[in-house]
LUMNU-745813 format. One record per residue (C-alpha): residue number from 1; residue in one letter; y, z, x. Coordinates in steps of 0.001 Angstrom, whole numbers, plus 500000, padded with zeros to 6 digits. Each point is the difference from the previous one (the first is absolute). Last residue first. Layout:
REM residues N
<pt><k>NUM</k><r>a</r><north>Y</north><up>Z</up><east>X</east></pt>
...
This chain:
REM residues 340
<pt><k>340</k><r>v</r><north>929976</north><up>803129</up><east>945676</east></pt>
<pt><k>339</k><r>a</r><north>499860</north><up>496760</up><east>501993</east></pt>
<pt><k>338</k><r>v</r><north>499660</north><up>497123</up><east>497539</east></pt>
<pt><k>337</k><r>k</r><north>499490</north><up>501786</up><east>496692</east></pt>
<pt><k>336</k><r>i</r><north>500064</north><up>497401</up><east>497236</east></pt>
<pt><k>335</k><r>v</r><north>501910</north><up>500760</up><east>496804</east></pt>
<pt><k>334</k><r>i</r><north>499577</north><up>498654</up><east>496481</east></pt>
<pt><k>333</k><r>k</r><north>503191</north><up>500787</up><east>498128</east></pt>
<pt><k>332</k><r>g</r><north>500279</north><up>501342</up><east>496478</east></pt>
<pt><k>331</k><r>r</r><north>497784</north><up>500273</up><east>496944</east></pt>
<pt><k>330</k><r>a</r><north>497865</north><up>497027</up><east>501075</east></pt>
<pt><k>329</k><r>s</r><north>498325</north><up>497780</up><east>497396</east></pt>
<pt><k>328</k><r>k</r><north>500870</north><up>496567</up><east>501347</east></pt>
<pt><k>327</k><r>q</r><north>496369</north><up>499399</up><east>501093</east></pt>
<pt><k>326</k><r>d</r><north>501342</north><up>497939</up><east>502909</east></pt>
<pt><k>325</k><r>l</r><north>501365</north><up>503140</up><east>501649</east></pt>
<pt><k>324</k><r>k</r><north>496533</north><up>501579</up><east>500015</east></pt>
<pt><k>323</k><r>e</r><north>498636</north><up>496906</up><east>501735</east></pt>
<pt><k>322</k><r>f</r><north>502897</north><up>500243</up><east>502448</east></pt>
<pt><k>321</k><r>a</r><north>499037</north><up>503570</up><east>500866</east></pt>
<pt><k>320</k><r>k</r><north>496332</north><up>499068</up><east>500332</east></pt>
<pt><k>319</k><r>q</r><north>500966</north><up>497344</up><east>502558</east></pt>
<pt><k>318</k><r>y</r><north>502096</north><up>502500</up><east>501960</east></pt>
<pt><k>317</k><r>d</r><north>497016</north><up>502329</up><east>500427</east></pt>
<pt><k>316</k><r>e</r><north>500260</north><up>500129</up><east>503805</east></pt>
<pt><k>315</k><r>f</r><north>503483</north><up>501512</up><east>499741</east></pt>
<pt><k>314</k><r>e</r><north>498807</north><up>502831</up><east>497767</east></pt>
<pt><k>313</k><r>y</r><north>500917</north><up>499843</up><east>496342</east></pt>
<pt><k>312</k><r>v</r><north>502229</north><up>502043</up><east>497670</east></pt>
<pt><k>311</k><r>s</r><north>500337</north><up>499791</up><east>496231</east></pt>
<pt><k>310</k><r>d</r><north>502541</north><up>500021</up><east>497178</east></pt>
<pt><k>309</k><r>v</r><north>503006</north><up>501478</up><east>501775</east></pt>
<pt><k>308</k><r>l</r><north>503256</north><up>500419</up><east>498062</east></pt>
<pt><k>307</k><r>p</r><north>502848</north><up>501407</up><east>502049</east></pt>
<pt><k>306</k><r>k</r><north>502180</north><up>502700</up><east>498415</east></pt>
<pt><k>305</k><r>i</r><north>503527</north><up>500247</up><east>498656</east></pt>
<pt><k>304</k><r>l</r><north>502380</north><up>502964</up><east>499897</east></pt>
<pt><k>303</k><r>g</r><north>497889</north><up>501933</up><east>502525</east></pt>
<pt><k>302</k><r>g</r><north>502828</north><up>500481</up><east>502485</east></pt>
<pt><k>301</k><r>g</r><north>498240</north><up>497947</up><east>502653</east></pt>
<pt><k>300</k><r>v</r><north>499430</north><up>497240</up><east>497468</east></pt>
<pt><k>299</k><r>l</r><north>503657</north><up>499996</up><east>498987</east></pt>
<pt><k>298</k><r>q</r><north>501289</north><up>500091</up><east>503559</east></pt>
<pt><k>297</k><r>a</r><north>497491</north><up>497309</up><east>501012</east></pt>
<pt><k>296</k><r>i</r><north>501357</north><up>497752</up><east>497234</east></pt>
<pt><k>295</k><r>e</r><north>503422</north><up>500231</up><east>501612</east></pt>
<pt><k>294</k><r>a</r><north>498466</north><up>499114</up><east>503380</east></pt>
<pt><k>293</k><r>l</r><north>498169</north><up>497097</up><east>498337</east></pt>
<pt><k>292</k><r>q</r><north>503350</north><up>498675</up><east>498819</east></pt>
<pt><k>291</k><r>s</r><north>501352</north><up>499959</up><east>503549</east></pt>
<pt><k>290</k><r>g</r><north>496704</north><up>498579</up><east>501285</east></pt>
<pt><k>289</k><r>l</r><north>500476</north><up>496867</up><east>497940</east></pt>
<pt><k>288</k><r>s</r><north>497013</north><up>497685</up><east>499655</east></pt>
<pt><k>287</k><r>k</r><north>501203</north><up>497757</up><east>497180</east></pt>
<pt><k>286</k><r>v</r><north>497959</north><up>499657</up><east>496808</east></pt>
<pt><k>285</k><r>i</r><north>499526</north><up>496596</up><east>498429</east></pt>
<pt><k>284</k><r>f</r><north>501980</north><up>499277</up><east>496848</east></pt>
<pt><k>283</k><r>f</r><north>499625</north><up>498407</up><east>496569</east></pt>
<pt><k>282</k><r>i</r><north>503179</north><up>500161</up><east>497966</east></pt>
<pt><k>281</k><r>s</r><north>501510</north><up>500377</up><east>496538</east></pt>
<pt><k>280</k><r>k</r><north>503460</north><up>501584</up><east>499948</east></pt>
<pt><k>279</k><r>k</r><north>502643</north><up>500868</up><east>497427</east></pt>
<pt><k>278</k><r>l</r><north>497767</north><up>498515</up><east>497347</east></pt>
<pt><k>277</k><r>r</r><north>500578</north><up>497615</up><east>497113</east></pt>
<pt><k>276</k><r>k</r><north>497505</north><up>499920</up><east>497121</east></pt>
<pt><k>275</k><r>s</r><north>500141</north><up>496814</up><east>497961</east></pt>
<pt><k>274</k><r>s</r><north>496229</north><up>499515</up><east>500012</east></pt>
<pt><k>273</k><r>g</r><north>498955</north><up>496585</up><east>498717</east></pt>
<pt><k>272</k><r>e</r><north>497023</north><up>499709</up><east>502289</east></pt>
<pt><k>271</k><r>p</r><north>499015</north><up>503365</up><east>501405</east></pt>
<pt><k>270</k><r>k</r><north>501223</north><up>500610</up><east>503564</east></pt>
<pt><k>269</k><r>m</r><north>497020</north><up>499665</up><east>502340</east></pt>
<pt><k>268</k><r>r</r><north>501601</north><up>497897</up><east>502737</east></pt>
<pt><k>267</k><r>d</r><north>503204</north><up>502016</up><east>499685</east></pt>
<pt><k>266</k><r>p</r><north>498218</north><up>503148</up><east>501166</east></pt>
<pt><k>265</k><r>s</r><north>498962</north><up>498378</up><east>503306</east></pt>
<pt><k>264</k><r>d</r><north>496724</north><up>501528</up><east>501157</east></pt>
<pt><k>263</k><r>a</r><north>498384</north><up>503037</up><east>501638</east></pt>
<pt><k>262</k><r>i</r><north>502627</north><up>502374</up><east>501388</east></pt>
<pt><k>261</k><r>s</r><north>501979</north><up>499811</up><east>496786</east></pt>
<pt><k>260</k><r>i</r><north>503387</north><up>501379</up><east>498937</east></pt>
<pt><k>259</k><r>f</r><north>501340</north><up>499441</up><east>496471</east></pt>
<pt><k>258</k><r>s</r><north>503453</north><up>501569</up><east>499609</east></pt>
<pt><k>257</k><r>g</r><north>501535</north><up>500588</up><east>496567</east></pt>
<pt><k>256</k><r>g</r><north>502937</north><up>498270</up><east>498323</east></pt>
<pt><k>255</k><r>n</r><north>498065</north><up>499472</up><east>496772</east></pt>
<pt><k>254</k><r>k</r><north>497372</north><up>502709</up><east>499947</east></pt>
<pt><k>253</k><r>i</r><north>496544</north><up>499637</up><east>501510</east></pt>
<pt><k>252</k><r>a</r><north>496742</north><up>500362</up><east>498085</east></pt>
<pt><k>251</k><r>r</r><north>499781</north><up>496455</up><east>498654</east></pt>
<pt><k>250</k><r>w</r><north>500385</north><up>498550</up><east>503487</east></pt>
<pt><k>249</k><r>l</r><north>497269</north><up>502385</up><east>501107</east></pt>
<pt><k>248</k><r>g</r><north>497608</north><up>498444</up><east>497507</east></pt>
<pt><k>247</k><r>t</r><north>500432</north><up>496603</up><east>501619</east></pt>
<pt><k>246</k><r>m</r><north>499562</north><up>501615</up><east>503408</east></pt>
<pt><k>245</k><r>t</r><north>496390</north><up>500894</up><east>499214</east></pt>
<pt><k>244</k><r>y</r><north>499147</north><up>496294</up><east>500259</east></pt>
<pt><k>243</k><r>g</r><north>500313</north><up>499967</up><east>503773</east></pt>
<pt><k>242</k><r>g</r><north>501594</north><up>502761</up><east>502035</east></pt>
<pt><k>241</k><r>v</r><north>498441</north><up>503385</up><east>500793</east></pt>
<pt><k>240</k><r>c</r><north>502420</north><up>502336</up><east>501801</east></pt>
<pt><k>239</k><r>d</r><north>502903</north><up>499683</up><east>497555</east></pt>
<pt><k>238</k><r>i</r><north>502883</north><up>502463</up><east>500161</east></pt>
<pt><k>237</k><r>v</r><north>501901</north><up>499678</up><east>496718</east></pt>
<pt><k>236</k><r>v</r><north>503436</north><up>501576</up><east>499657</east></pt>
<pt><k>235</k><r>d</r><north>502143</north><up>500666</up><east>496934</east></pt>
<pt><k>234</k><r>v</r><north>497151</north><up>500707</up><east>497586</east></pt>
<pt><k>233</k><r>e</r><north>499196</north><up>499329</up><east>496345</east></pt>
<pt><k>232</k><r>r</r><north>498096</north><up>502971</up><east>498588</east></pt>
<pt><k>231</k><r>d</r><north>502303</north><up>502082</up><east>497811</east></pt>
<pt><k>230</k><r>e</r><north>502011</north><up>497231</up><east>498340</east></pt>
<pt><k>229</k><r>p</r><north>496972</north><up>497722</up><east>499978</east></pt>
<pt><k>228</k><r>s</r><north>497863</north><up>502440</up><east>497975</east></pt>
<pt><k>227</k><r>e</r><north>496610</north><up>498588</up><east>498966</east></pt>
<pt><k>226</k><r>a</r><north>500892</north><up>496664</up><east>501628</east></pt>
<pt><k>225</k><r>v</r><north>499843</north><up>501580</up><east>503466</east></pt>
<pt><k>224</k><r>w</r><north>496373</north><up>501089</up><east>499590</east></pt>
<pt><k>223</k><r>s</r><north>499024</north><up>496686</up><east>498438</east></pt>
<pt><k>222</k><r>e</r><north>501507</north><up>497994</up><east>502870</east></pt>
<pt><k>221</k><r>l</r><north>498296</north><up>502259</up><east>502557</east></pt>
<pt><k>220</k><r>r</r><north>496594</north><up>499349</up><east>498502</east></pt>
<pt><k>219</k><r>e</r><north>497909</north><up>503079</up><east>499280</east></pt>
<pt><k>218</k><r>k</r><north>496595</north><up>501348</up><east>501019</east></pt>
<pt><k>217</k><r>k</r><north>499243</north><up>498411</up><east>503363</east></pt>
<pt><k>216</k><r>y</r><north>503718</north><up>499932</up><east>500827</east></pt>
<pt><k>215</k><r>d</r><north>500106</north><up>503794</up><east>499929</east></pt>
<pt><k>214</k><r>l</r><north>503731</north><up>500677</up><east>499667</east></pt>
<pt><k>213</k><r>v</r><north>501182</north><up>503184</up><east>501666</east></pt>
<pt><k>212</k><r>a</r><north>503119</north><up>501957</up><east>499088</east></pt>
<pt><k>211</k><r>t</r><north>502176</north><up>502504</up><east>501879</east></pt>
<pt><k>210</k><r>a</r><north>498516</north><up>498910</up><east>503319</east></pt>
<pt><k>209</k><r>g</r><north>500195</north><up>502694</up><east>502676</east></pt>
<pt><k>208</k><r>l</r><north>497130</north><up>499405</up><east>502404</east></pt>
<pt><k>207</k><r>g</r><north>497692</north><up>502160</up><east>497879</east></pt>
<pt><k>206</k><r>l</r><north>500500</north><up>497688</up><east>497042</east></pt>
<pt><k>205</k><r>v</r><north>498882</north><up>497143</up><east>502242</east></pt>
<pt><k>204</k><r>q</r><north>496831</north><up>501860</up><east>501031</east></pt>
<pt><k>203</k><r>q</r><north>499206</north><up>500900</up><east>496400</east></pt>
<pt><k>202</k><r>v</r><north>500188</north><up>496354</up><east>498909</east></pt>
<pt><k>201</k><r>k</r><north>498007</north><up>498611</up><east>502932</east></pt>
<pt><k>200</k><r>d</r><north>496552</north><up>499536</up><east>498427</east></pt>
<pt><k>199</k><r>t</r><north>501437</north><up>498428</up><east>496855</east></pt>
<pt><k>198</k><r>g</r><north>501808</north><up>497201</up><east>501805</east></pt>
<pt><k>197</k><r>c</r><north>503656</north><up>499986</up><east>501030</east></pt>
<pt><k>196</k><r>v</r><north>503590</north><up>499563</up><east>498788</east></pt>
<pt><k>195</k><r>g</r><north>502375</north><up>502788</up><east>500997</east></pt>
<pt><k>194</k><r>v</r><north>503133</north><up>500691</up><east>497977</east></pt>
<pt><k>193</k><r>v</r><north>502719</north><up>502052</up><east>501669</east></pt>
<pt><k>192</k><r>m</r><north>502737</north><up>501127</up><east>497608</east></pt>
<pt><k>191</k><r>d</r><north>503425</north><up>501494</up><east>500717</east></pt>
<pt><k>190</k><r>a</r><north>499780</north><up>499266</up><east>503723</east></pt>
<pt><k>189</k><r>g</r><north>500707</north><up>503114</up><east>502068</east></pt>
<pt><k>188</k><r>a</r><north>499524</north><up>498807</up><east>503577</east></pt>
<pt><k>187</k><r>a</r><north>496753</north><up>501991</up><east>500256</east></pt>
<pt><k>186</k><r>a</r><north>498595</north><up>498150</up><east>496986</east></pt>
<pt><k>185</k><r>a</r><north>500931</north><up>496581</up><east>501380</east></pt>
<pt><k>184</k><r>l</r><north>498654</north><up>500945</up><east>503426</east></pt>
<pt><k>183</k><r>q</r><north>496670</north><up>501314</up><east>498727</east></pt>
<pt><k>182</k><r>v</r><north>499396</north><up>497071</up><east>497657</east></pt>
<pt><k>181</k><r>a</r><north>500955</north><up>497500</up><east>502713</east></pt>
<pt><k>180</k><r>f</r><north>497678</north><up>501727</up><east>502485</east></pt>
<pt><k>179</k><r>g</r><north>497106</north><up>499626</up><east>497581</east></pt>
<pt><k>178</k><r>g</r><north>500887</north><up>496400</up><east>499244</east></pt>
<pt><k>177</k><r>v</r><north>499895</north><up>499110</up><east>503682</east></pt>
<pt><k>176</k><r>s</r><north>496653</north><up>501765</up><east>500564</east></pt>
<pt><k>175</k><r>g</r><north>498300</north><up>499217</up><east>496720</east></pt>
<pt><k>174</k><r>g</r><north>499858</north><up>502100</up><east>496832</east></pt>
<pt><k>173</k><r>a</r><north>503340</north><up>498678</up><east>498779</east></pt>
<pt><k>172</k><r>a</r><north>498646</north><up>496464</up><east>500015</east></pt>
<pt><k>171</k><r>t</r><north>503087</north><up>499172</up><east>497924</east></pt>
<pt><k>170</k><r>i</r><north>503183</north><up>502084</up><east>500127</east></pt>
<pt><k>169</k><r>l</r><north>502503</north><up>500483</up><east>497163</east></pt>
<pt><k>168</k><r>v</r><north>503358</north><up>501679</up><east>500619</east></pt>
<pt><k>167</k><r>r</r><north>502518</north><up>501403</up><east>497521</east></pt>
<pt><k>166</k><r>k</r><north>503472</north><up>500676</up><east>501325</east></pt>
<pt><k>165</k><r>t</r><north>502723</north><up>502381</up><east>498725</east></pt>
<pt><k>164</k><r>g</r><north>498775</north><up>502850</up><east>502180</east></pt>
<pt><k>163</k><r>n</r><north>500476</north><up>497824</up><east>503063</east></pt>
<pt><k>162</k><r>r</r><north>503737</north><up>500314</up><east>499446</east></pt>
<pt><k>161</k><r>a</r><north>499730</north><up>503786</up><east>499694</east></pt>
<pt><k>160</k><r>r</r><north>497883</north><up>500170</up><east>503138</east></pt>
<pt><k>159</k><r>a</r><north>502602</north><up>497995</up><east>501893</east></pt>
<pt><k>158</k><r>d</r><north>502702</north><up>502421</up><east>498859</east></pt>
<pt><k>157</k><r>q</r><north>497766</north><up>502900</up><east>501049</east></pt>
<pt><k>156</k><r>d</r><north>499622</north><up>498818</up><east>503595</east></pt>
<pt><k>155</k><r>g</r><north>497270</north><up>502277</up><east>501393</east></pt>
<pt><k>154</k><r>f</r><north>498021</north><up>497775</up><east>502362</east></pt>
<pt><k>153</k><r>l</r><north>497774</north><up>498194</up><east>497515</east></pt>
<pt><k>152</k><r>a</r><north>503001</north><up>499271</up><east>497782</east></pt>
<pt><k>151</k><r>r</r><north>501461</north><up>498026</up><east>502889</east></pt>
<pt><k>150</k><r>k</r><north>497323</north><up>497374</up><east>499408</east></pt>
<pt><k>149</k><r>d</r><north>501927</north><up>498474</up><east>497079</east></pt>
<pt><k>148</k><r>l</r><north>497882</north><up>498078</up><east>497494</east></pt>
<pt><k>147</k><r>d</r><north>500892</north><up>496506</up><east>498827</east></pt>
<pt><k>146</k><r>g</r><north>497241</north><up>497919</up><east>501566</east></pt>
<pt><k>145</k><r>h</r><north>500189</north><up>497699</up><east>503017</east></pt>
<pt><k>144</k><r>h</r><north>501017</north><up>502561</up><east>502606</east></pt>
<pt><k>143</k><r>f</r><north>499091</north><up>503334</up><east>498413</east></pt>
<pt><k>142</k><r>l</r><north>496981</north><up>499305</up><east>497812</east></pt>
<pt><k>141</k><r>a</r><north>498314</north><up>496974</up><east>501573</east></pt>
<pt><k>140</k><r>q</r><north>501090</north><up>500960</up><east>503516</east></pt>
<pt><k>139</k><r>w</r><north>498518</north><up>503484</up><east>499697</east></pt>
<pt><k>138</k><r>a</r><north>496784</north><up>498781</up><east>498354</east></pt>
<pt><k>137</k><r>t</r><north>499431</north><up>497483</up><east>502788</east></pt>
<pt><k>136</k><r>l</r><north>500913</north><up>502538</up><east>502677</east></pt>
<pt><k>135</k><r>a</r><north>497579</north><up>502538</up><east>498508</east></pt>
<pt><k>134</k><r>s</r><north>497131</north><up>497526</up><east>499837</east></pt>
<pt><k>133</k><r>l</r><north>500489</north><up>498520</up><east>503458</east></pt>
<pt><k>132</k><r>p</r><north>500738</north><up>503269</up><east>501810</east></pt>
<pt><k>131</k><r>v</r><north>497938</north><up>502822</up><east>498436</east></pt>
<pt><k>130</k><r>a</r><north>496223</north><up>499811</up><east>500373</east></pt>
<pt><k>129</k><r>a</r><north>500123</north><up>500112</up><east>503805</east></pt>
<pt><k>128</k><r>a</r><north>501653</north><up>503417</up><east>499805</east></pt>
<pt><k>127</k><r>s</r><north>497207</north><up>501392</up><east>497831</east></pt>
<pt><k>126</k><r>v</r><north>497364</north><up>498907</up><east>502511</east></pt>
<pt><k>125</k><r>w</r><north>501937</north><up>501295</up><east>502981</east></pt>
<pt><k>124</k><r>d</r><north>500584</north><up>503468</up><east>498592</east></pt>
<pt><k>123</k><r>l</r><north>503262</north><up>500715</up><east>498234</east></pt>
<pt><k>122</k><r>s</r><north>502082</north><up>503189</up><east>500273</east></pt>
<pt><k>121</k><r>a</r><north>501688</north><up>498877</up><east>503206</east></pt>
<pt><k>120</k><r>p</r><north>501540</north><up>497045</up><east>498176</east></pt>
<pt><k>119</k><r>k</r><north>499446</north><up>496927</up><east>502180</east></pt>
<pt><k>118</k><r>l</r><north>503105</north><up>498866</up><east>501853</east></pt>
<pt><k>117</k><r>a</r><north>501214</north><up>496622</up><east>498810</east></pt>
<pt><k>116</k><r>l</r><north>499325</north><up>496528</up><east>501328</east></pt>
<pt><k>115</k><r>e</r><north>500863</north><up>496512</up><east>498775</east></pt>
<pt><k>114</k><r>s</r><north>503304</north><up>499645</up><east>501889</east></pt>
<pt><k>113</k><r>e</r><north>498249</north><up>500995</up><east>503243</east></pt>
<pt><k>112</k><r>l</r><north>497771</north><up>496983</up><east>499552</east></pt>
<pt><k>111</k><r>a</r><north>496275</north><up>500625</up><east>499970</east></pt>
<pt><k>110</k><r>v</r><north>497334</north><up>498985</up><east>502505</east></pt>
<pt><k>109</k><r>t</r><north>496362</north><up>501008</up><east>499616</east></pt>
<pt><k>108</k><r>y</r><north>497371</north><up>502032</up><east>501808</east></pt>
<pt><k>107</k><r>e</r><north>496481</north><up>500895</up><east>498827</east></pt>
<pt><k>106</k><r>r</r><north>499705</north><up>497105</up><east>497584</east></pt>
<pt><k>105</k><r>l</r><north>500252</north><up>499637</up><east>496237</east></pt>
<pt><k>104</k><r>g</r><north>503739</north><up>500571</up><east>500304</east></pt>
<pt><k>103</k><r>g</r><north>501616</north><up>496705</up><east>499155</east></pt>
<pt><k>102</k><r>p</r><north>500793</north><up>496738</up><east>501741</east></pt>
<pt><k>101</k><r>r</r><north>503398</north><up>498472</up><east>499094</east></pt>
<pt><k>100</k><r>s</r><north>501392</north><up>498081</up><east>496997</east></pt>
<pt><k>99</k><r>a</r><north>498886</north><up>502855</up><east>497758</east></pt>
<pt><k>98</k><r>d</r><north>502788</north><up>502228</up><east>501283</east></pt>
<pt><k>97</k><r>i</r><north>498548</north><up>503209</up><east>501379</east></pt>
<pt><k>96</k><r>r</r><north>500309</north><up>502839</up><east>497485</east></pt>
<pt><k>95</k><r>c</r><north>500680</north><up>503169</up><east>501886</east></pt>
<pt><k>94</k><r>f</r><north>498863</north><up>503393</up><east>501203</east></pt>
<pt><k>93</k><r>v</r><north>500914</north><up>502136</up><east>502970</east></pt>
<pt><k>92</k><r>e</r><north>498851</north><up>502904</up><east>502144</east></pt>
<pt><k>91</k><r>d</r><north>502170</north><up>500021</up><east>503104</east></pt>
<pt><k>90</k><r>g</r><north>497974</north><up>500502</up><east>503168</east></pt>
<pt><k>89</k><r>t</r><north>501814</north><up>497462</up><east>502137</east></pt>
<pt><k>88</k><r>g</r><north>503515</north><up>499449</up><east>498722</east></pt>
<pt><k>87</k><r>f</r><north>501687</north><up>498590</up><east>496932</east></pt>
<pt><k>86</k><r>r</r><north>503739</north><up>499386</up><east>499694</east></pt>
<pt><k>85</k><r>s</r><north>499548</north><up>497225</up><east>502555</east></pt>
<pt><k>84</k><r>n</r><north>502427</north><up>499533</up><east>502871</east></pt>
<pt><k>83</k><r>p</r><north>497464</north><up>499316</up><east>502774</east></pt>
<pt><k>82</k><r>g</r><north>497577</north><up>498128</up><east>497705</east></pt>
<pt><k>81</k><r>s</r><north>496825</north><up>501627</up><east>498700</east></pt>
<pt><k>80</k><r>a</r><north>496496</north><up>501043</up><east>501052</east></pt>
<pt><k>79</k><r>v</r><north>497317</north><up>502389</up><east>498700</east></pt>
<pt><k>78</k><r>v</r><north>501397</north><up>500762</up><east>496535</east></pt>
<pt><k>77</k><r>t</r><north>497426</north><up>501786</up><east>497855</east></pt>
<pt><k>76</k><r>g</r><north>498440</north><up>498793</up><east>496761</east></pt>
<pt><k>75</k><r>a</r><north>500313</north><up>499094</up><east>496347</east></pt>
<pt><k>74</k><r>v</r><north>499878</north><up>496356</up><east>498960</east></pt>
<pt><k>73</k><r>d</r><north>500214</north><up>497989</up><east>496784</east></pt>
<pt><k>72</k><r>q</r><north>499763</north><up>496249</up><east>500714</east></pt>
<pt><k>71</k><r>g</r><north>496203</north><up>500065</up><east>500335</east></pt>
<pt><k>70</k><r>p</r><north>498679</north><up>496549</up><east>500843</east></pt>
<pt><k>69</k><r>v</r><north>499828</north><up>498294</up><east>503436</east></pt>
<pt><k>68</k><r>p</r><north>500265</north><up>496199</up><east>499825</east></pt>
<pt><k>67</k><r>e</r><north>502402</north><up>499173</up><east>502844</east></pt>
<pt><k>66</k><r>k</r><north>502659</north><up>498071</up><east>498083</east></pt>
<pt><k>65</k><r>d</r><north>500053</north><up>496307</up><east>500936</east></pt>
<pt><k>64</k><r>q</r><north>500130</north><up>498766</up><east>496390</east></pt>
<pt><k>63</k><r>p</r><north>503133</north><up>501993</up><east>499332</east></pt>
<pt><k>62</k><r>f</r><north>500068</north><up>501761</up><east>496616</east></pt>
<pt><k>61</k><r>v</r><north>502556</north><up>499032</up><east>497358</east></pt>
<pt><k>60</k><r>d</r><north>499591</north><up>496237</up><east>499620</east></pt>
<pt><k>59</k><r>p</r><north>496208</north><up>500219</up><east>500212</east></pt>
<pt><k>58</k><r>y</r><north>499870</north><up>502527</up><east>497125</east></pt>
<pt><k>57</k><r>r</r><north>496503</north><up>499865</up><east>498528</east></pt>
<pt><k>56</k><r>r</r><north>498128</north><up>499077</up><east>503175</east></pt>
<pt><k>55</k><r>v</r><north>501949</north><up>502333</up><east>502278</east></pt>
<pt><k>54</k><r>w</r><north>499810</north><up>502848</up><east>497477</east></pt>
<pt><k>53</k><r>d</r><north>496255</north><up>499896</up><east>499334</east></pt>
<pt><k>52</k><r>l</r><north>498813</north><up>502788</up><east>502287</east></pt>
<pt><k>51</k><r>e</r><north>502867</north><up>502124</up><east>498635</east></pt>
<pt><k>50</k><r>g</r><north>498824</north><up>499801</up><east>496397</east></pt>
<pt><k>49</k><r>s</r><north>500239</north><up>503706</up><east>499239</east></pt>
<pt><k>48</k><r>c</r><north>501502</north><up>501948</up><east>502870</east></pt>
<pt><k>47</k><r>l</r><north>498031</north><up>502134</up><east>502434</east></pt>
<pt><k>46</k><r>a</r><north>501061</north><up>503247</up><east>501645</east></pt>
<pt><k>45</k><r>t</r><north>500001</north><up>500740</up><east>503726</east></pt>
<pt><k>44</k><r>a</r><north>499140</north><up>503111</up><east>501974</east></pt>
<pt><k>43</k><r>a</r><north>500488</north><up>501534</up><east>503443</east></pt>
<pt><k>42</k><r>v</r><north>501491</north><up>496942</up><east>501686</east></pt>
<pt><k>41</k><r>k</r><north>501364</north><up>500395</up><east>503516</east></pt>
<pt><k>40</k><r>v</r><north>503456</north><up>498519</up><east>499543</east></pt>
<pt><k>39</k><r>l</r><north>501868</north><up>497687</up><east>502356</east></pt>
<pt><k>38</k><r>v</r><north>503681</north><up>499672</up><east>499082</east></pt>
<pt><k>37</k><r>e</r><north>502028</north><up>496782</up><east>499953</east></pt>
<pt><k>36</k><r>s</r><north>503799</north><up>499790</up><east>499924</east></pt>
<pt><k>35</k><r>p</r><north>500189</north><up>499637</up><east>503787</east></pt>
<pt><k>34</k><r>h</r><north>497980</north><up>496750</up><east>499747</east></pt>
<pt><k>33</k><r>a</r><north>496601</north><up>498738</up><east>501180</east></pt>
<pt><k>32</k><r>l</r><north>498006</north><up>503233</up><east>499903</east></pt>
<pt><k>31</k><r>k</r><north>496446</north><up>499426</up><east>501142</east></pt>
<pt><k>30</k><r>p</r><north>497040</north><up>499758</up><east>497640</east></pt>
<pt><k>29</k><r>v</r><north>496698</north><up>501691</up><east>500949</east></pt>
<pt><k>28</k><r>p</r><north>497633</north><up>497181</up><east>500911</east></pt>
<pt><k>27</k><r>t</r><north>497245</north><up>499215</up><east>497482</east></pt>
<pt><k>26</k><r>e</r><north>496470</north><up>501253</up><east>499279</east></pt>
<pt><k>25</k><r>i</r><north>498530</north><up>498784</up><east>496718</east></pt>
<pt><k>24</k><r>l</r><north>499218</north><up>501147</up><east>496460</east></pt>
<pt><k>23</k><r>v</r><north>499711</north><up>497059</up><east>497608</east></pt>
<pt><k>22</k><r>l</r><north>501397</north><up>499253</up><east>496536</east></pt>
<pt><k>21</k><r>r</r><north>499202</north><up>497309</up><east>497401</east></pt>
<pt><k>20</k><r>p</r><north>502686</north><up>499447</up><east>497320</east></pt>
<pt><k>19</k><r>a</r><north>500422</north><up>496216</up><east>500465</east></pt>
<pt><k>18</k><r>l</r><north>503187</north><up>497950</up><east>500479</east></pt>
<pt><k>17</k><r>k</r><north>501165</north><up>502078</up><east>502962</east></pt>
<pt><k>16</k><r>d</r><north>496743</north><up>499160</up><east>501784</east></pt>
<pt><k>15</k><r>p</r><north>499210</north><up>502500</up><east>502743</east></pt>
<pt><k>14</k><r>q</r><north>501238</north><up>503033</up><east>497987</east></pt>
<pt><k>13</k><r>r</r><north>500196</north><up>502680</up><east>502654</east></pt>
<pt><k>12</k><r>v</r><north>498982</north><up>503626</up><east>500406</east></pt>
<pt><k>11</k><r>t</r><north>501026</north><up>501210</up><east>503449</east></pt>
<pt><k>10</k><r>r</r><north>498422</north><up>502377</up><east>502499</east></pt>
<pt><k>9</k><r>m</r><north>502089</north><up>500469</up><east>503126</east></pt>
<pt><k>8</k><r>t</r><north>500570</north><up>498649</up><east>503492</east></pt>
<pt><k>7</k><r>a</r><north>502087</north><up>500868</up><east>503046</east></pt>
<pt><k>6</k><r>p</r><north>500028</north><up>503710</up><east>499246</east></pt>
<pt><k>5</k><r>i</r><north>503215</north><up>502027</up><east>499664</east></pt>
<pt><k>4</k><r>s</r><north>499959</north><up>503073</up><east>502244</east></pt>
<pt><k>3</k><r>s</r><north>501309</north><up>497923</up><east>502923</east></pt>
<pt><k>2</k><r>s</r><north>503225</north><up>499521</up><east>498076</east></pt>
<pt><k>1</k><r>m</r><north>501200</north><up>496430</up><east>499506</east></pt>
């Protein structure tokens, strides 16, 4: 390891993975254990709702021996890599570290080469940290699991024409994942992009490119669709909320549509007696794919989509950042500056 890399670093850890308490401690700087690993000096990291509770809630998904360091979104500078790595010392990168491994709420962290992409030069560290998890989730929901064609984003007019026959509805459209989904669906040429959000976020969601916004505090989704089913039923639902709201989403989607959720299984909330048959109804967990993040970086760098940052905290104020996260009122990502 380079002599310029210290032996120890500041790390925020979760001592008990079954409780949300965090501590700031001094730990050894991690060493690379495999040629596919890259050591990154962290500039900023973004938080994800519920991440301190993942191991308890999903014991079959997250390893019990995971080193409990939160912050899976990372932006920083490469300081060490394998001999044949695509990334070298000094490269400015960003990534979503898979949630099975320690995150970026520490001064140095390890990412896999396959997770990394070069940071768009136009983005500062805070904005870059706000991109990976949310944008990748929206990307995979729309273009991998959903029915939209990503090639429309890069000039393919046939793909844009196909997307132009699709109507998309997105819940929690004022949040970080939902906000990227609105932007991407609109940029890809979807015929209709409906954002569902609260009153205080209506104008924000319209500004992201939604063609219609449903304020769930003022009108039920089922009632809105029932007013004109032919005009308002959608081909693709991207659900970021889960729970009882999914019952209404079943009534909003067309027969043969795709119901994609990052929160819950759509089939679990299918209304009793419903005869609706879908092309696809799935719950999925995002994959940390640097190749997709590189495509997203092109769009962000070109100004086609933009990161959504709610608030920024200093490293020492990590507890305040998580308290803000727990309020569930953010209009984008909550970012912690680690070494900016």
